N, C-alpha and C positions, 0 to 999 in steps of 0.2 A: 501494498499500500505505500504510494510515492506520501513525503511529506512536506512540511513548510519552514521557515525556519524563519526569526527575527532577532536582532542580537539590539536587546536597549543596554546606550549607555546612560550611567547614573551619578553623577561628581555628586562631588561633600555637599559643595557652595549648593546645587540644587533639595541635598536634600538635607537642607537646613544645617549648612556647617559641620554635621557631624553625620557618622553614620548612622544608624538606629538600626533593632529589628522592628520594631515601631511599621517606622518607616518603608522596608524593605517588604516585607510582608504585606504591607496596601497595595504595591506596587506588581504588589505576584498574586495578591488577590482579581490586585481590577484586569489583568490579563489572564486567568481563569475564565470569568465570567464570561473573557470575548470565546473561550475554547483553547487557547499558550499551555501546554503543559511545559514550567518551566522545565528547562536541560541541565544549563549548567553556569554558575558564576567564578568568575575569576576576577582578579584580584588588580586592577591597570593604573598606565596614571593615561589618561582619559586624555584628548587637546582639545584643552581650550579653545573657545570664537578667538579670545580678543590675545595676541598675542604668539609667542615659536613654544613655550612650554608647555608642559602635561600637567592637571592634575590629580591628584589620591581618587577616585574612582571606585567602579563597577562595573565590569558586559554580563549583561542576562541572555541568556542563548534563548527562548520559548523554542517549543515545535511541535505542529500540529496536524492531525491527516487534515489533505486539500481535500 
């Protein structure tokens, strides 16, 4: 059965300056309501919108059947 994937970048600033389980849980539940299943979570330097540097964040990969 074919799958489709979606990668969501979560920056610390977007999460209110600090990673928290409650905020991450909200993001996971929001995507689950649309049929997405969390596949992986990876810590990464996520490129910011301004400037050359990155900020700490998470890359969350979701999958769902097509």
